[in-house]
NUKOL-963240 format. One line per field, with one value per residue (C-alpha): residue number from 0; residue in three letters; x, y, z. Coordinates in Angstrom, 3 decimals, always signed. Layout:
N
pos = c(NUM ...)
code = c(ALA ...)
east = c(X ...)
north = c(Y ...)
up = c(Z ...)
END
This chain:
424
pos = c(0 1 2 3 4 5 6 7 8 9 10 11 12 13 14 15 16 17 18 19 20 21 22 23 24 25 26 27 28 29 30 31 32 33 34 35 36 37 38 39 40 41 42 43 44 45 46 47 48 49 50 51 52 53 54 55 56 57 58 59 60 61 62 63 64 65 66 67 68 69 70 71 72 73 74 75 76 77 78 79 80 81 82 83 84 85 86 87 88 89 90 91 92 93 94 95 96 97 98 99 100 101 102 103 104 105 106 107 108 109 110 111 112 113 114 115 116 117 118 119 120 121 122 123 124 125 126 127 128 129 130 131 132 133 134 135 136 137 138 139 140 141 142 143 144 145 146 147 148 149 150 151 152 153 154 155 156 157 158 159 160 161 162 163 164 165 166 167 168 169 170 171 172 173 174 175 176 177 178 179 180 181 182 183 184 185 186 187 188 189 190 191 192 193 194 195 196 197 198 199 200 201 202 203 204 205 206 207 208 209 210 211 212 213 214 215 216 217 218 219 220 221 222 223 224 225 226 227 228 229 230 231 232 233 234 235 236 237 238 239 240 241 242 243 244 245 246 247 248 249 250 251 252 253 254 255 256 257 258 259 260 261 262 263 264 265 266 267 268 269 270 271 272 273 274 275 276 277 278 279 280 281 282 283 284 285 286 287 288 289 290 291 292 293 294 295 296 297 298 299 300 301 302 303 304 305 306 307 308 309 310 311 312 313 314 315 316 317 318 319 320 321 322 323 324 325 326 327 328 329 330 331 332 333 334 335 336 337 338 339 340 341 342 343 344 345 346 347 348 349 350 351 352 353 354 355 356 357 358 359 360 361 362 363 364 365 366 367 368 369 370 371 372 373 374 375 376 377 378 379 380 381 382 383 384 385 386 387 388 389 390 391 392 393 394 395 396 397 398 399 400 401 402 403 404 405 406 407 408 409 410 411 412 413 414 415 416 417 418 419 420 421 422 423)
code = c(MET LYS LEU PHE ALA LYS TYR ASN ARG ILE ASN LEU LEU SER THR VAL ILE ILE PHE ILE LEU GLY SER LEU ALA PHE SER TYR LEU LEU ARG TYR VAL ILE ILE ARG GLN ILE ASP GLU ASP LEU ASN ILE GLU LYS ASN GLU ILE ILE ALA ALA VAL HIS ARG PHE HIS HIS LEU PRO THR ILE ILE GLU VAL HIS ASP GLN TYR THR THR TYR ARG PRO ILE ALA PRO PRO LYS ASN HIS ILE ASN GLN ILE SER THR ARG GLU SER TYR ASN ALA THR GLY LYS GLU GLU LYS LEU VAL ARG THR ILE GLU PHE ASP ILE ASN THR ASN GLY GLN TRP TYR LEU VAL SER VAL SER LYS PHE LEU GLN GLY THR ASP LYS LEU ILE GLN SER ILE ILE ILE ILE THR LEU ILE LEU ILE LEU LEU ILE LEU VAL THR THR PHE ILE ILE ASN ARG ILE VAL LEU ARG ARG LEU TRP GLN PRO PHE TYR HIS THR LEU GLN THR MET GLN GLN PHE LYS LEU GLY SER ALA THR PRO PRO HIS PHE SER ASN SER ASP THR GLU GLU PHE ASN LEU LEU ASN THR THR LEU GLN GLU ALA LEU ASN LYS ALA LYS GLN ASP TYR ARG THR LEU LYS GLU PHE THR GLU ASN ALA SER HIS GLU LEU GLN THR PRO LEU ALA VAL ILE ARG SER LYS LEU ASP ILE LEU ILE GLN ASN GLU ARG LEU SER GLU HIS GLU SER THR ALA ILE GLN GLY ALA TYR GLN ALA VAL GLN ASN LEU SER ARG LEU ASN GLN SER LEU LEU LEU LEU ALA LYS ILE GLU ASN ARG GLN PHE GLU GLU SER ALA ASP ILE GLN LEU ASN SER ASN LEU LYS ASP LYS ILE ASP GLN PHE SER GLU LEU TRP GLN SER LYS ASN ILE THR PHE ARG SER ALA LEU CYS PRO THR VAL ILE HIS ILE ASN SER MET LEU LEU ASP ILE LEU LEU ASN ASN LEU LEU SER ASN ALA THR ARG HIS ASN ILE THR GLY GLY CYS ILE GLU VAL THR LEU LYS ALA GLY GLU LEU THR ILE GLN ASN THR GLY ILE PRO GLN PRO LEU ASP ASN SER LYS LEU PHE THR ARG PHE TYR LYS LEU THR ALA GLY THR GLU HIS ILE GLY LEU GLY LEU SER ILE ILE LYS GLN ILE CYS ASP ALA ALA GLY CYS ASN ILE ASN TYR SER PHE ASN SER PRO ASN THR HIS ILE PHE THR LEU GLN TRP SER PRO ALA PRO ILE)
east = c(+0.027 +1.266 +2.252 -0.556 -3.413 -2.647 -2.076 -5.652 -6.760 -5.877 -6.329 -10.445 -10.800 -9.935 -11.860 -14.810 -14.418 -13.606 -16.824 -18.942 -17.617 -17.986 -21.678 -22.831 -21.157 -22.446 -26.594 -26.387 -25.057 -27.411 -30.311 -29.263 -28.966 -32.445 -34.117 -32.180 -33.603 -37.540 -36.775 -35.878 -39.392 -41.324 -39.641 -40.389 -44.205 -44.280 -42.962 -46.060 -48.635 -47.415 -46.844 -50.877 -52.232 -50.401 -51.527 -54.855 -55.289 -56.814 -55.295 -55.109 -57.184 -55.553 -55.031 -53.796 -50.523 -48.936 -47.042 -47.837 -50.847 -51.962 -53.440 -54.629 -56.015 -57.611 -55.758 -55.915 -52.820 -49.591 -47.503 -44.218 -44.344 -44.466 -41.371 -40.511 -39.453 -40.012 -40.479 -43.137 -45.290 -48.688 -51.435 -52.289 -56.309 -55.438 -53.046 -54.597 -50.808 -48.882 -45.820 -43.214 -43.899 -41.312 -43.627 -43.079 -45.093 -46.053 -48.467 -50.238 -52.215 -55.313 -58.278 -57.849 -57.742 -54.437 -54.157 -51.333 -50.632 -48.502 -47.240 -46.093 -44.301 -44.237 -40.823 -41.318 -40.469 -37.184 -36.530 -37.128 -35.214 -31.999 -32.710 -32.357 -29.578 -27.381 -29.251 -27.244 -24.764 -23.583 -24.419 -21.924 -19.272 -19.988 -18.759 -15.910 -14.824 -15.091 -13.382 -10.653 -9.886 -10.045 -8.021 -5.458 -5.293 -4.924 -2.139 -0.620 +0.442 +1.186 +3.842 +5.130 +5.826 +9.167 +9.644 +8.424 +10.663 +13.448 +12.480 +11.909 +15.211 +17.275 +14.622 +15.974 +19.426 +22.328 +26.156 +27.555 +25.773 +27.318 +24.497 +24.434 +21.167 +19.322 +17.279 +14.398 +14.902 +12.144 +10.745 +10.648 +13.789 +13.595 +13.464 +16.207 +18.590 +17.103 +18.109 +21.951 +22.145 +21.458 +23.977 +26.955 +26.296 +26.274 +28.935 +30.792 +29.599 +30.676 +33.607 +34.718 +32.805 +34.924 +38.040 +37.348 +36.722 +39.853 +42.139 +40.016 +40.605 +44.553 +44.882 +43.552 +45.780 +48.654 +48.356 +48.074 +51.585 +53.598 +50.745 +52.223 +55.547 +54.786 +53.101 +56.141 +58.262 +56.237 +55.536 +59.601 +60.035 +57.500 +59.502 +62.510 +62.874 +65.326 +62.299 +62.003 +57.485 +57.682 +59.313 +56.650 +53.091 +54.512 +54.787 +51.611 +50.000 +51.565 +50.716 +47.212 +47.201 +48.554 +45.205 +42.950 +44.009 +44.683 +40.909 +40.037 +41.913 +40.081 +36.727 +37.320 +38.846 +35.456 +33.055 +34.587 +34.299 +30.445 +30.179 +32.243 +29.881 +32.567 +30.806 +27.653 +26.868 +23.890 +22.477 +19.077 +20.728 +18.796 +19.737 +18.798 +21.049 +23.430 +22.384 +22.484 +25.904 +27.062 +25.379 +27.027 +30.702 +28.494 +27.630 +30.456 +31.768 +27.513 +28.158 +31.692 +29.688 +26.765 +24.814 +21.622 +20.284 +16.950 +16.266 +12.985 +14.306 +12.454 +13.082 +13.754 +15.852 +17.004 +19.170 +22.740 +25.927 +27.443 +30.508 +28.505 +26.195 +28.420 +30.140 +26.266 +25.458 +28.800 +28.600 +24.574 +25.876 +28.874 +26.922 +24.484 +27.492 +29.896 +27.312 +25.193 +25.668 +26.204 +23.708 +22.306 +19.936 +20.244 +17.314 +16.964 +14.000 +13.786 +10.650 +9.349 +11.600 +11.989 +15.046 +15.159 +17.866 +17.545 +19.680 +19.637 +22.001 +22.436 +18.874 +18.707 +17.727 +20.083 +20.086 +18.627 +19.626 +23.499 +23.470 +24.257 +27.018 +29.953 +32.554 +29.432 +30.570 +27.630 +30.591 +34.219 +37.038 +35.477 +37.995 +35.733 +36.409 +32.330 +31.967 +30.229 +26.538 +27.264 +28.731 +25.468 +23.692 +26.262 +25.063 +21.953 +21.173 +23.434 +21.170 +18.140 +17.226 +15.739 +17.521 +16.006 +16.130 +13.716 +13.961 +11.611 +11.673 +13.803 +16.892 +16.139 +17.487 +16.199 +17.442 +15.160 +16.089 +13.364 +13.519 +11.484 +11.695 +12.650 +10.074 +11.752)
north = c(+0.345 +3.318 +5.720 +8.287 +5.731 +4.635 +8.285 +8.739 +5.616 +5.697 +10.041 +9.251 +6.425 +8.090 +11.212 +9.417 +7.984 +10.852 +12.333 +10.129 +9.652 +13.769 +13.498 +11.193 +13.128 +16.411 +14.652 +13.633 +16.475 +18.917 +16.369 +17.064 +21.064 +21.076 +19.208 +21.273 +24.277 +22.529 +21.721 +25.202 +26.152 +23.999 +24.721 +28.230 +27.427 +25.509 +29.430 +31.031 +28.659 +28.578 +32.570 +32.635 +30.518 +32.512 +35.894 +34.810 +32.110 +29.504 +27.470 +30.008 +29.613 +26.759 +28.850 +26.606 +26.560 +24.799 +21.700 +22.543 +21.410 +21.679 +19.526 +19.857 +16.631 +16.515 +14.247 +13.825 +15.471 +13.663 +12.554 +13.758 +16.648 +15.731 +16.950 +15.832 +15.890 +13.111 +11.965 +9.463 +8.844 +10.808 +10.328 +13.238 +13.827 +15.992 +13.940 +10.613 +8.701 +8.152 +11.332 +11.810 +14.472 +16.239 +16.206 +17.993 +16.852 +18.564 +19.092 +22.575 +23.152 +26.154 +26.782 +23.902 +20.923 +19.547 +19.605 +17.255 +20.037 +18.558 +20.714 +18.732 +20.465 +17.668 +16.629 +15.759 +19.385 +19.219 +15.092 +17.176 +19.768 +16.918 +14.902 +18.269 +19.440 +16.245 +15.361 +19.061 +18.094 +14.752 +16.471 +19.070 +16.327 +14.787 +17.804 +18.040 +14.373 +15.054 +18.246 +16.895 +13.968 +16.392 +18.574 +16.055 +14.396 +17.798 +18.665 +15.990 +14.825 +18.277 +18.320 +14.697 +15.428 +16.035 +12.465 +10.742 +13.222 +11.662 +8.167 +8.361 +9.789 +6.947 +4.599 +5.410 +5.994 +3.268 +3.064 +3.051 +6.124 +9.281 +11.368 +12.258 +11.842 +15.936 +15.765 +19.058 +21.589 +21.236 +24.205 +21.466 +20.965 +17.143 +16.225 +19.098 +17.337 +13.771 +15.009 +16.141 +12.915 +10.489 +13.011 +12.423 +8.783 +8.554 +10.804 +8.333 +5.521 +6.425 +8.103 +4.013 +2.331 +4.827 +3.946 -0.142 -0.130 +1.926 -0.381 -3.653 -2.294 -0.525 -4.911 -6.177 -4.578 -4.541 -8.416 -8.687 -8.313 -10.798 -13.761 -13.491 -14.049 -16.427 -18.536 -17.914 -19.437 -22.288 -23.087 -23.233 -25.435 -28.057 -28.039 -29.126 -33.111 -33.808 -32.958 -35.182 -36.404 -35.257 -32.109 -32.055 -32.558 -29.694 -27.587 -28.240 -27.827 -24.492 -23.693 -24.397 -22.354 -18.892 -20.641 -20.552 -16.643 -15.422 -16.457 -14.648 -11.422 -11.896 -12.042 -8.433 -6.953 -7.658 -6.471 -3.613 -2.120 -3.462 -1.202 +1.626 +1.393 +0.845 -1.735 +1.667 +0.791 -1.395 -3.065 -4.957 -8.424 -11.651 -13.680 -17.289 -17.123 -16.343 -18.564 -21.155 -20.524 -20.722 -24.140 -25.072 -24.949 -26.461 -29.919 -31.668 -30.659 -32.015 -35.446 -36.345 -35.612 -37.754 -34.700 -34.814 -31.387 -30.163 -26.672 -24.594 -21.884 -18.241 -15.545 -12.866 -9.490 -7.878 -4.835 -5.592 -4.910 -7.728 -8.955 -8.753 -11.311 -13.075 -13.502 -14.216 -16.972 -18.486 -17.917 -19.043 -22.637 -22.901 -23.423 -26.112 -28.233 -27.486 -28.245 -31.192 -34.795 -37.509 -38.791 -35.286 -33.333 -29.187 -27.759 -24.162 -22.538 -19.210 -17.155 -13.468 -11.889 -15.078 -17.311 -20.544 -23.003 -25.610 -28.627 -31.759 -30.914 -31.478 -33.008 -29.631 -25.749 -23.225 -20.658 -17.878 -15.112 -15.794 -16.988 -14.232 -12.209 -12.623 -15.676 -17.820 -21.092 -24.091 -26.526 -25.691 -26.124 -26.499 -25.414 -23.007 -19.099 -18.330 -15.461 -16.760 -15.738 -12.621 -11.787 -12.640 -10.583 -7.386 -8.139 -8.395 -5.663 -3.519 -4.523 -3.300 -7.717 -9.659 -12.912 -15.977 -18.771 -22.043 -25.367 -28.104 -31.064 -33.856 -32.012 -29.876 -26.377 -23.312 -19.732 -17.605 -14.441 -11.996 -8.526 -6.029 -7.554 -5.439 -5.566 -7.633)
up = c(+0.213 -0.908 +1.921 +0.756 +1.028 +4.052 +5.537 +4.147 +5.802 +9.009 +8.969 +6.915 +9.941 +12.930 +12.204 +11.518 +14.911 +16.694 +15.148 +15.809 +19.248 +19.329 +18.358 +20.758 +23.823 +22.000 +21.171 +25.258 +26.219 +24.144 +25.334 +29.290 +29.020 +27.318 +29.955 +32.486 +30.675 +31.184 +34.919 +35.257 +33.398 +35.491 +39.026 +37.677 +36.834 +40.731 +42.492 +39.947 +41.529 +45.228 +45.246 +43.698 +46.775 +49.156 +47.679 +46.976 +49.309 +45.980 +43.420 +40.011 +36.316 +34.837 +30.857 +28.220 +26.629 +23.770 +24.875 +28.504 +30.202 +34.295 +36.998 +40.405 +42.168 +45.213 +48.128 +51.541 +53.906 +52.855 +55.703 +53.848 +51.233 +47.624 +45.214 +42.814 +38.206 +36.382 +32.608 +31.614 +28.985 +28.947 +26.688 +24.805 +23.327 +20.443 +18.847 +20.132 +20.819 +23.780 +24.164 +26.344 +28.810 +31.520 +35.145 +38.036 +40.843 +44.185 +46.950 +48.337 +50.639 +50.482 +52.715 +54.400 +51.421 +50.416 +46.462 +43.955 +41.072 +38.408 +35.751 +32.484 +29.593 +25.976 +24.991 +21.569 +20.626 +22.084 +20.806 +17.252 +18.149 +18.880 +16.218 +14.224 +15.560 +15.054 +11.607 +10.825 +12.498 +10.872 +7.984 +8.523 +9.648 +6.172 +4.631 +6.834 +5.705 +1.926 +1.912 +3.902 +1.595 -1.402 +0.601 +1.624 -1.349 -3.738 -0.741 +0.276 -3.840 -4.278 -1.320 -1.903 -6.086 -5.329 -3.409 -5.905 -8.986 -6.476 -6.666 -10.058 -10.810 -8.947 -10.238 -14.091 -13.009 -14.139 -12.043 -15.346 -17.463 -18.277 -17.543 -14.029 -12.109 -11.965 -8.322 -8.529 -5.438 -3.020 -0.692 +1.872 +4.243 +4.638 +0.441 +0.190 +2.656 +0.795 -2.572 -0.947 +0.977 -2.194 -4.538 -2.085 -2.199 -6.023 -6.405 -4.619 -5.556 -9.069 -8.696 -7.038 -9.542 -11.859 -10.025 -10.110 -13.702 -14.769 -12.591 -14.188 -17.709 -17.098 -15.137 -17.909 -20.931 -18.887 -18.412 -22.468 -23.306 -19.875 -20.752 -24.347 -23.655 -21.069 -23.247 -26.205 -23.614 -22.798 -26.036 -26.909 -23.697 -24.890 -27.972 -26.194 -26.705 -23.710 -21.534 -19.315 -18.871 -15.911 -16.664 -19.980 -17.880 -15.182 -18.142 -19.705 -16.573 -16.973 -20.365 -19.326 -16.677 -18.695 -21.204 -18.775 -17.059 -21.266 -21.571 -18.418 -19.744 -22.576 -20.724 -18.660 -21.559 -23.180 -20.271 -19.877 -23.800 -23.098 -20.128 -21.784 -24.758 -27.889 -29.865 -30.249 -34.006 -34.291 -37.649 -38.136 -38.659 -40.327 -36.566 -38.907 -40.742 -38.406 -36.012 -39.143 -39.683 -35.700 -35.376 -38.637 -36.814 -34.129 -35.778 -35.628 -31.915 -30.661 -33.018 -31.166 -27.668 -29.730 -28.609 -30.688 -31.929 -33.496 -34.342 -35.437 -36.977 -38.497 -40.380 -37.766 -37.348 -33.934 -34.537 -32.201 -33.144 -35.131 -33.013 -30.007 -31.641 -33.069 -28.908 -27.917 -30.033 -29.562 -25.673 -25.606 -27.712 -25.953 -22.495 -24.013 -24.612 -21.992 -19.226 -21.488 -20.679 -23.089 -25.200 -24.623 -26.238 -27.653 -28.936 -30.840 -30.708 -32.819 -33.345 -33.879 -31.313 -28.708 -29.552 -27.199 -26.496 -24.278 -23.078 -21.094 -18.155 -14.326 -12.852 -10.443 -11.342 -11.319 -8.699 -10.998 -8.322 -9.295 -12.159 -14.341 -11.349 -12.140 -11.415 -10.484 -10.578 -10.351 -8.948 -7.722 -9.221 -12.773 -15.828 -17.364 -15.486 -14.999 -17.165 -20.505 -18.991 -16.664 -20.657 -22.255 -19.514 -20.568 -24.267 -23.536 -22.124 -24.545 -26.932 -25.041 -24.871 -21.954 -21.460 -18.822 -17.485 -16.224 -15.858 -16.686 -14.802 -14.807 -16.353 -18.849 -19.128 -20.948 -22.076 -24.135 -25.383 -26.152 -28.123 -29.983 -33.630 -36.158 -40.151 -42.241)
END
């Protein structure tokens, strides 16, 4: 869930809960205040009746008032004075229904006769008033929620825009790219601090990367001459007929180690050239023709290893550097051959925008997370240097292609190359 959506959800939920609790508290408080006001009015009526009896020595005439009625009922002399206020249901003859009323009852003596005086006020108007106030409050709460949501959506989206711009810049940035990342300025101090920190970290990473790349290039370049000299000297020693069998075996082992070192050096140089974009010249190439030529070169090797080969090639075009394409096809087919089994199978399928190479091999999948990293080897001690798949990945990245690996039980390994096909 996005941060903006999470904030909106928490904000709206907490606001709704607060408003609901506030509405309930407000309705109870409002009812309490109104009941208190009605009680004060009833006590005023009581005091007026008592004052009239003391002055005129008889109960005052009952005057009909809207939502209020008074009754006098003769009673026996009470043992304890009556004085109470309560809420009860009362039958309304006019509306012919039961209604809630607030009633004050008290006893009074006039001319030797005791009376129970009851003064009541209907609460229907009070309840309607409370309901109206609550409805108005709920409407206002809804308007506040909608307004808050819209304001948050507009304001927060605008406030977080620099952050999303920074995030997009980081997603598009590549360490080997010549174009430096550009972070926009913001009037928010925290975002400016974030951009400054990221810029400093990227500059340091680029400097370290440049230093490491220059070291790799220089080391690989400088190794070419001494390796050629060592190989030449070993060639002379191998041709010496006076060498013993032990000496000859030792020299051949050294010669093989130099050969491996030379291949490693050439692979590192190739990776450096690809990363430095020294293969920028690209063209539309008929992949099926190049693939047929490469298959012819491997056919004799497959026959010697008793490997069955099948192919289904459709005419298709790929936009790539011709030298990189030759290296790519050579590494893919070499990988399928080197890691195959005796009596195994290689199957190549070519269609528009996709090349699939399947080969039999070990009965377990490779580690997809490390497969295209440099110097990755399935088992230690193997003769290959572990740069073939890394070179394939670098070539695909340079050409704008995707390379994927999958495994089909029991022992089929599948490499799939995909690209946007150009018109034939």
